Structure formats: C-alpha cells, structure tokens
C-alpha positions in Angstrom: 10.9 -125.0 100.9 13.0 -123.5 103.7 10.3 -120.8 104.4 6.9 -119.7 103.1 8.0 -116.0 103.0 11.5 -114.4 103.0 11.8 -110.7 103.9 14.9 -109.0 102.7 15.6 -106.1 105.0 15.1 -106.0 108.8 14.1 -102.4 109.4 10.8 -101.4 111.0 8.8 -102.4 107.9 10.5 -105.8 107.6 9.9 -106.5 111.3 6.3 -105.3 111.1 5.6 -107.6 108.1 7.4 -110.5 109.8 5.1 -110.1 112.8 2.0 -109.9 110.7 2.9 -113.1 108.8 4.0 -115.0 111.9 0.7 -114.0 113.6 -1.1 -115.8 110.8 1.0 -118.9 111.2 3.3 -118.3 108.2 6.9 -119.6 108.4 8.8 -116.4 107.8 12.4 -115.4 107.8 14.0 -111.9 107.8 17.4 -111.5 106.1 19.3 -108.6 107.6 23.0 -107.7 107.1 23.4 -105.7 110.3 24.4 -107.5 113.5 21.9 -105.5 115.6 19.4 -102.7 115.4 21.2 -99.5 114.3 21.1 -96.9 117.0 20.8 -94.1 114.5 17.2 -93.1 113.7 16.0 -91.1 110.7 12.4 -91.4 111.8 11.3 -90.0 115.1 7.5 -89.9 114.7 4.8 -92.6 114.9 1.7 -91.1 113.4 -1.9 -91.6 114.6 -3.0 -94.1 111.9 0.2 -96.2 112.6 -0.7 -96.1 116.3 -4.2 -97.3 115.5 -2.9 -100.4 113.5 -0.4 -101.2 116.3 -3.2 -100.9 118.8 -5.1 -103.5 116.7 -2.2 -105.9 117.4 -1.7 -105.0 121.0 1.7 -103.4 120.4 0.8 -99.7 120.9 1.1 -99.7 124.6 4.7 -101.1 124.5 5.7 -98.2 122.2 4.0 -95.5 124.3 5.9 -96.6 127.4 9.1 -95.7 125.5 8.2 -92.4 123.9 6.4 -89.0 124.3 2.9 -88.4 123.1 2.4 -85.1 121.2 -0.9 -83.6 120.1 0.6 -81.4 117.4 2.4 -81.9 114.1 3.4 -79.7 111.2 3.1 -79.2 107.5 6.4 -77.8 106.0 7.3 -76.3 109.3 4.5 -73.6 109.0 4.0 -71.5 112.0 0.5 -72.8 112.5 0.7 -76.4 113.9 -1.5 -79.3 112.9 -3.9 -80.2 115.7 -4.0 -84.0 115.9 -6.2 -83.9 119.0 -9.1 -83.0 116.8 -8.9 -86.3 114.8 -11.7 -88.7 115.4 -9.5 -91.4 116.8 -8.5 -93.1 120.1 -4.9 -92.3 118.9 -5.4 -88.6 118.2 -1.7 -87.8 118.8 1.7 -88.7 117.5 4.4 -90.6 119.4 7.8 -89.1 119.5 10.1 -92.1 119.5 13.4 -92.9 117.8 13.0 -95.4 114.9 15.5 -97.7 116.6 13.1 -98.1 119.5 10.2 -98.8 117.2 12.2 -101.4 115.3 13.2 -103.2 118.5 9.7 -103.5 119.8 8.5 -104.8 116.4 11.3 -107.3 116.3 10.5 -108.5 119.8 6.9 -108.9 118.7 7.8 -110.8 115.6 10.2 -113.1 117.4 7.6 -113.9 120.1 5.2 -115.0 117.4 7.8 -117.4 115.8 9.4 -115.3 113.1 13.0 -116.1 112.4 15.6 -113.3 112.0 19.0 -114.0 110.4 21.4 -111.3 111.1 24.9 -110.7 109.6 23.4 -112.2 106.4 23.3 -110.4 103.0 21.0 -111.3 100.1 23.1 -111.6 96.9 20.4 -112.5 94.3 16.7 -113.3 94.0 15.3 -115.6 91.3 11.7 -116.6 90.9 10.0 -119.4 89.0 6.5 -120.7 88.8 6.8 -122.6 92.0 8.8 -120.4 94.3 11.8 -118.1 94.8 15.5 -118.8 95.3 17.4 -116.4 97.4 21.2 -116.6 97.5 22.6 -115.4 100.7 26.1 -115.0 102.3 26.9 -114.8 106.0 29.4 -116.0 108.6 28.9 -119.6 107.5 29.4 -118.9 103.9 27.0 -118.7 100.9 23.9 -120.8 100.5 20.5 -120.6 98.8 17.2 -120.5 100.5 13.8 -121.1 98.9 10.4 -119.7 99.7 7.0 -119.3 98.2 7.3 -115.5 98.2 9.9 -112.8 98.8 9.2 -109.2 99.9 11.8 -106.5 99.5 11.9 -104.3 102.6 15.4 -103.5 101.7 15.4 -99.7 101.1 15.9 -97.3 98.3 18.6 -99.4 96.6 16.4 -102.5 96.8 18.0 -105.7 95.5 14.5 -107.3 95.2 13.2 -104.4 93.1 16.2 -104.7 90.7 16.0 -108.4 90.4 12.2 -108.2 89.8 12.9 -105.8 86.9 10.6 -103.2 88.4 11.2 -99.6 87.4 11.8 -96.9 90.0 10.3 -93.8 88.4 10.7 -90.2 89.5 13.2 -87.4 89.9 16.7 -87.1 91.3 17.6 -84.8 94.3 17.8 -81.1 93.6 19.3 -80.3 97.0 20.6 -82.0 100.1 20.0 -81.5 103.8 22.0 -82.3 106.9 20.7 -84.4 109.8 22.5 -84.8 113.1 22.0 -85.8 116.7 24.1 -83.6 119.1 24.5 -82.2 122.5 23.7 -78.4 122.4 24.6 -77.0 125.9 23.3 -73.5 125.2 19.7 -74.7 124.7 17.5 -75.2 127.7 16.5 -78.8 128.2 13.7 -79.9 125.9 13.8 -76.7 123.8 12.3 -76.6 120.3 13.6 -74.3 117.6 12.3 -73.9 114.1 13.5 -71.2 111.7 13.6 -70.4 108.0 15.5 -67.5 106.6 17.4 -66.5 103.5 20.3 -68.5 105.0 18.3 -71.7 105.1 16.1 -73.8 107.3 16.9 -75.2 110.7 14.7 -77.4 112.9 15.8 -78.6 116.3 13.9 -81.0 118.5 14.9 -82.8 121.8 15.4 -86.5 121.6 15.9 -86.5 125.3 17.2 -84.0 127.9 20.7 -84.1 126.6 20.5 -84.8 122.8 18.8 -82.8 120.1 17.9 -83.8 116.6 19.1 -81.1 114.2 17.9 -80.8 110.6 19.5 -78.1 108.4 19.0 -77.0 104.8 22.0 -74.7 104.5 21.7 -72.5 101.4 25.5 -72.5 101.0 25.8 -76.3 101.3 22.5 -77.5 99.7 24.3 -78.6 96.4 26.7 -81.1 98.1 26.3 -84.7 97.0 24.4 -86.8 99.6 27.3 -89.3 99.4 29.8 -86.8 100.8 30.2 -87.4 104.6 29.2 -84.5 106.9 32.1 -83.3 108.9 31.9 -81.8 112.4 33.3 -78.5 111.0 30.5 -78.3 108.3 27.8 -79.2 110.9 29.0 -76.5 113.2 29.3 -73.8 110.5 25.8 -74.6 109.2 24.3 -74.3 112.6 26.1 -70.9 113.0 24.8 -69.7 109.6 21.2 -70.7 110.2 20.9 -69.7 113.9 23.7 -67.2 114.5 25.4 -69.4 117.1 26.8 -72.9 117.4 24.3 -73.3 120.3 27.0 -74.7 122.5 27.7 -77.7 120.3 29.6 -80.1 122.5 29.3 -83.6 121.1 27.9 -85.2 118.0 26.4 -88.7 118.1 25.5 -89.1 114.4 25.7 -87.1 111.2 24.0 -87.8 107.8 23.2 -86.1 104.5 20.1 -86.8 102.5 18.4 -85.4 99.4 14.9 -84.8 98.1 14.9 -87.5 95.4 11.4 -88.6 94.8 10.7 -92.0 93.2 8.1 -94.8 93.2 8.2 -98.3 91.9 6.1 -98.8 88.8 4.4 -101.7 90.4 4.6 -103.3 93.9 4.4 -106.9 92.7 6.0 -109.0 90.0 4.8 -112.6 90.4 6.1 -113.9 93.7 8.1 -110.8 94.5 6.7 -107.8 96.4 8.0 -104.4 97.6 7.2 -102.4 100.7 8.6 -99.3 102.4 11.5 -97.4 100.9 12.0 -100.2 98.3 8.7 -99.1 96.8 9.0 -95.3 97.2 11.4 -92.6 98.4 10.8 -88.9 99.2 12.0 -86.0 101.3 11.1 -86.9 104.9 8.7 -83.9 105.3 6.2 -84.5 108.1 7.9 -87.7 109.2 5.6 -89.9 107.0 7.9 -92.4 105.4 8.3 -95.1 108.1 4.6 -94.8 109.0 3.5 -95.4 105.4 5.8 -98.5 105.2 4.3 -99.9 108.4 0.8 -99.4 107.0 1.9 -101.2 103.8 3.1 -104.1 105.9 -0.3 -104.2 107.5 -2.0 -104.2 104.1 0.2 -106.9 102.6 0.7 -109.4 105.5 -2.8 -110.9 105.7 -3.1 -111.1 102.0 0.1 -113.1 101.6 -0.9 -115.3 104.5 -4.2 -116.0 102.8 -2.5 -117.0 99.6 -0.2 -119.3 101.5 -3.0 -120.9 103.6 -5.1 -121.4 100.4 -8.1 -119.3 101.3 -7.3 -116.0 99.5 -9.2 -115.4 96.2 -7.0 -114.7 93.2 -7.7 -110.9 93.2 -6.6 -110.4 96.7 -2.8 -110.3 96.2 -3.1 -107.9 93.3 -5.2 -105.6 95.5 -2.0 -104.7 97.5 -0.7 -102.6 94.6 -4.1 -101.4 93.6 -4.9 -100.1 97.1 -1.5 -98.7 98.1 -0.1 -97.2 94.9 -2.5 -94.3 94.6 -2.2 -93.3 98.3 1.6 -93.4 98.0 1.4 -91.3 94.9 -0.5 -88.8 97.0 2.2 -89.0 99.7 4.9 -88.2 97.1 3.0 -85.1 96.0 2.4 -84.1 99.6 6.1 -84.2 100.4 7.0 -82.4 97.1 4.7 -79.6 98.1 6.2 -79.4 101.5 9.7 -79.3 99.9 8.7 -76.4 97.7 7.6 -74.5 100.8 11.1 -74.8 102.3 12.5 -72.3 99.9 13.2 -69.0 101.6 12.6 -66.8 98.5 10.2 -63.8 99.1 7.3 -65.4 97.0 7.6 -68.7 98.9 7.8 -66.9 102.3 4.6 -65.0 101.4 3.0 -68.3 100.4 4.0 -69.8 103.7 2.4 -66.9 105.6 -0.8 -67.3 103.5 -1.0 -71.1 104.2 -0.3 -70.7 107.8 -3.3 -68.4 108.1 -5.5 -70.7 106.1 -4.8 -73.7 108.3 -5.9 -71.7 111.3 -9.4 -72.5 110.0 -10.3 -75.7 111.9 -11.7 -77.5 108.9 -8.6 -76.8 106.8 -6.3 -77.8 109.7 -8.3 -81.1 110.1 -8.0 -81.9 106.5 -4.2 -81.4 106.4 -3.7 -83.2 109.7 -5.8 -86.2 108.4 -3.6 -86.3 105.3 -0.3 -86.2 107.1 -1.4 -88.7 109.7 -2.9 -91.1 107.1 -6.3 -90.9 108.7 -7.8 -90.0 105.4 -6.8 -93.3 103.8 -9.7 -95.3 102.5 -9.9 -98.0 99.8 -12.2 -98.3 96.8 -15.5 -100.0 97.8 -15.8 -103.7 96.8 -17.7 -103.6 93.5 -19.3 -107.0 94.4 -20.7 -105.8 97.7 -24.0 -103.8 98.2 -23.2 -100.1 98.3 -22.7 -98.6 101.8 -21.0 -95.4 103.0 -18.6 -97.4 105.2 -17.3 -99.7 102.5 -13.5 -99.3 102.2 -13.1 -96.9 105.1 -10.9 -97.4 108.2 -12.4 -98.7 111.3 -12.1 -96.5 114.3 -12.0 -98.1 117.8 -15.7 -98.4 118.5 -16.9 -99.1 122.1 -19.1 -102.2 121.9 -21.5 -103.8 124.3 -21.5 -107.6 123.8 -24.6 -109.7 124.1 -23.6 -110.7 127.7 -23.4 -107.1 128.7 -19.6 -106.9 128.6 -18.0 -103.7 127.3 -15.1 -104.0 124.9 -13.5 -101.9 122.1 -13.5 -103.2 118.6 -9.7 -103.1 118.1 -9.2 -105.8 120.8 -10.9 -108.3 118.5 -8.3 -107.7 115.9 -5.3 -108.7 118.0 -5.1 -112.1 116.3 -5.1 -110.6 112.8 -8.4 -112.3 111.8 -11.4 -111.0 109.9 -14.0 -109.6 112.3 -17.7 -110.0 111.5 -19.7 -107.6 113.7 -23.4 -108.4 113.8 -25.6 -105.7 115.3 -28.8 -107.6 114.7 -28.7 -109.8 117.7 -31.8 -111.8 116.9 -29.8 -113.6 114.2 -27.1 -115.3 116.2 -26.2 -118.4 114.2 -22.4 -118.2 114.3 -21.9 -121.9 113.9 -22.0 -121.8 110.1 -18.8 -119.8 110.1 -16.9 -122.1 112.5 -14.9 -123.6 109.6 -13.2 -120.3 108.9 -10.3 -120.3 111.3 -9.4 -116.7 110.2 -12.8 -115.2 111.0 -14.2 -114.1 114.4 -17.9 -113.4 114.8 -19.0 -111.0 117.4 -22.6 -110.0 118.3 -22.8 -106.6 119.8 -24.4 -103.2 119.9 -22.8 -99.7 119.8 -22.3 -98.0 123.2 -22.5 -94.6 121.5 -24.5 -93.5 118.5 -22.4 -93.2 115.3 -23.9 -91.4 112.3 -22.6 -93.8 109.6 -23.4 -96.9 111.7 -27.0 -96.3 112.6 -28.4 -98.5 109.9 -25.7 -101.3 109.9 -26.9 -104.8 110.3 -23.5 -106.5 109.9 -20.0 -105.4 108.9 -16.9 -107.4 107.9 -13.7 -105.8 109.1 -10.5 -106.8 107.3 -7.5 -107.9 109.3 -5.9 -104.5 108.5 -8.7 -102.6 110.1 -10.5 -101.5 106.9 -14.1 -102.3 106.3 -14.6 -104.9 103.5 -18.3 -104.3 103.4 -21.3 -103.2 105.6 -24.8 -104.4 105.2 -27.8 -102.2 105.9 -30.7 -103.3 108.0 -32.9 -102.7 105.0 -31.2 -105.5 103.1 -34.0 -107.9 102.0 -31.9 -111.0 102.7 -29.1 -110.1 105.0 -27.9 -113.6 105.8 -27.5 -114.4 102.1 -25.6 -111.2 101.6 -23.4 -112.0 104.5 -22.7 -115.5 103.2 -21.8 -114.2 99.8 -19.6 -111.4 101.2 -17.7 -113.8 103.5 -17.2 -116.3 100.6 -15.8 -113.5 98.5 -13.3 -112.2 101.0 -12.5 -115.1 103.2 -12.7 -118.0 100.6 -15.5 -120.3 99.9 -16.5 -122.3 102.9 -16.0 -125.6 101.0 -12.4 -124.7 100.5 -11.5 -124.0 104.2 -9.1 -126.1 106.2 -10.7 -128.6 108.5 
C-alpha cells in the first residue's frame, strides 16, 4: 500500500486528523486540490473545548500567539452574552483567530510529525474492497491511483467520499441565504463591534484586525437569493446601508461570499473502510461559530481509533464507536443551530422571544448551561458498559494539577502530548508499572491531586483516552482494583499478549 490512511480534503479538520495519525506513527497522506491555504476564513472562533484538545497536544500556545482571547460568546446574537470565563476549564475563553491561521498551524504540526500533504491534487474516485481502498487522483503529473487501508473524507459538504461510500445526507435545504464579507470600513472606530437586528434584517460586524472587519448580513430584501449567485460590491454596499443606515465608509472589500442555512447530516459516519468528518458529515448555519470546532473534535475522536486498528491493538468495537459517540452530539449541534437560526427572524413574536431568552440567560446557571453547550464543554460519552460504574466514566478530563511521587508538579494535559492512553494511579502504594511496559501506547503516572475535586475524591485509578475523555475510573472501594485495572486496560488498549514487542 502507498499509505495506511488517505485524507481527502486539507482544511483544518483534515490537517488535525493528519497530525493525530502521524503522532501515532501512521503513514498518512492529505490530498488537497488547493496550492496553498486559502486566505479567506469562514470560521473565526476557536472554542474552549477545542482549545483544551489542542492543549493536550501542545499546539494551543502556538495558536494563542496569533489570535485574541475573548471571555464572551453569544447565542443567536442575543443581547446577553455567554460568559465563558465561568466554565470549569483552563481554557475558559474563546480564541478569535481566522480559520486560515488555525489551518496553517495544524498543517505545520502535521508535517513536523511526518504527515505528507499533496497539494494541487484532486481525488476523482474512491473504491474500497475487503483489503483496502483505491483512490484515483489527478494532479500536475497526471492521473494515478493510490492505495491505503482507510480513507477519511474531510472534503466538505459536497464530499466525494460520502457519495462514493453511498452514505445518505439527510436534512433540509436552505430557506434563506446570508452574506459574508471582509472589508475596510473607515467610519468605524478601530476594533469596533456592531450587532443589530431589525425588520430590515440582521447585521453583525466584528474586527479581524485594526483595518478589516468581518461583516455578516441577513438582508430581508436579499435573503431569497441563491447561494450560488456571486455577491457584488453594489449588493454588499446596499445591504450594509439597509441594515445599518450607512455604508460605514466602505472602502475596500477583501472577500465576499453567500451561504445558506441548509442543515444535513450523514446517515452514518462509517461505511467499511471509509469515514467522514467535518462538513462531509454535517452542515448547518454557522450560528455560534461551532462548525470548525466540532470537526476538530471529531478528528480527535477518530484519529487514535484508526491508529489502533492499523497498529493492531484496537478491539473490534472501537472503530464503530466513532459514529456511536459523535452522531448524537452532532445531532444536538444541528438542533442548536436551527434554534439560533429561528431566533434571527425579526418578526414581533420572535423579537419578544429574543428579549425573554436574553433575560433568562442572565441567570448564571442558565448562562453556564448554554455556554457549555456552544463551547462543547458539555460533551460526554456513554459509560463503558463493561466497566464498573463511576460518575467520571465517559466525561471529559479537565486539566488537573498533579503532584507526582517525586514531588514534581505537573498538569494532566502534558501527559497527553504524545497521544497515548494515560493511566493515572492515585493509590501510590501499588506502583508496579512494569506489567504495562508492553503497551507502547499507554503511559502510567503515579500522582496525587494538588487540589480537592469532588468527583475525584474516591478514585483509585483512572484510564484517560488519547482524546481526553475518561474510559473508566475505579473507586478505592473496589475489592480487587489491580484485577479491574488489568481487565479495563485489556478491553481498551488490547490484550497484553497481542501487543507489539
């Protein structure tokens, strides 16, 4: 085979997944038709949960240096902002950063780990059989066929992989379109923010930098235009005037686009050796800036599972768990964005509803719940039915401060930089780590918590998945904890007799 995994589509999701696979020693290639990263960015927000998973891989700091940290977000542009600073996280903020910059950092990371990126190459067809997948490509050197064990479609809403995998794309077509543009607006003070919804439509303006503003408009007079019709400068100017009363000193336009509120999801995220992630698996109106973030979180969920299948340690059920775990949360995302879309209608009943909801989310508990949903901090997976019950099972790991047995202080995320499983043992009297040495993808750490954590007080040991979710936790009251640990590791990391020497 030419590769172990081929990723078709080199946007942020493809680059994130390439990095995850390369980190695990997988021979991976990204097929991308563009010659370089597009400078035009639909996404501008990296959400708290995404920052957490990037922190686990040591990439977060590289992104933060390029963007602006913000403690607030929004739900449907309601007057009451969402307070991300209240989230129980070391990343209790969003990062305002153009998608192009995020993509570049992720590509650099993937390349540094040994991933291959083939640009100016287009995938023409995908065909799988029992032993692998053939991908026909065309590029500057003509057409050829590559072969790999698996293929992942990170190739957007019109996904070639999804079509060739015969996976349905179920949902609804767009009922309106909106305009997106990056422009110089000389009448606005530097770094101004403007958000307004009236009977004329909605306008949201945010600064990308001191000169350029991101402008989003739902113009009631132009909302029925096909998304395939190009946005002209004249239309852009007139829509700004209609929704704000002025052209705001429009001087220069860097980029214009039109998009709709079509909402669809793939019927399944896997067909044999073919997988979907990002926009190839689901599309929606970009309310709350959640789309790219969810795609990056999917890449984090899928990468280590694919690597496990390729390396031979993954149990049979693990690859199927990608769809099982992500599909319901993405369904919730689609409902979330549909609700926000409904709230963008400027009719009197909706305006009254907006006012009611804005008042409700002034209640701290309500604000927290919505902020956790938008930021994906509420994502948790079903507890492993084979593991002893524990409140932590399936939940995300927050970055716990740990005291190691030698007295050193370290945070838990630093142990996930290599993308391995992490076995945290808090019962330091039982320190026999040698029995796990055969597992090259498992790190064992003996530690204690620096600060008391309510859900962690009774924990003897906990197995953290490579994506930062808790596979299982074992209580100190377990009658035979070492046997429970052995069985739990064998279930998640493969039987010890099957590991590579």
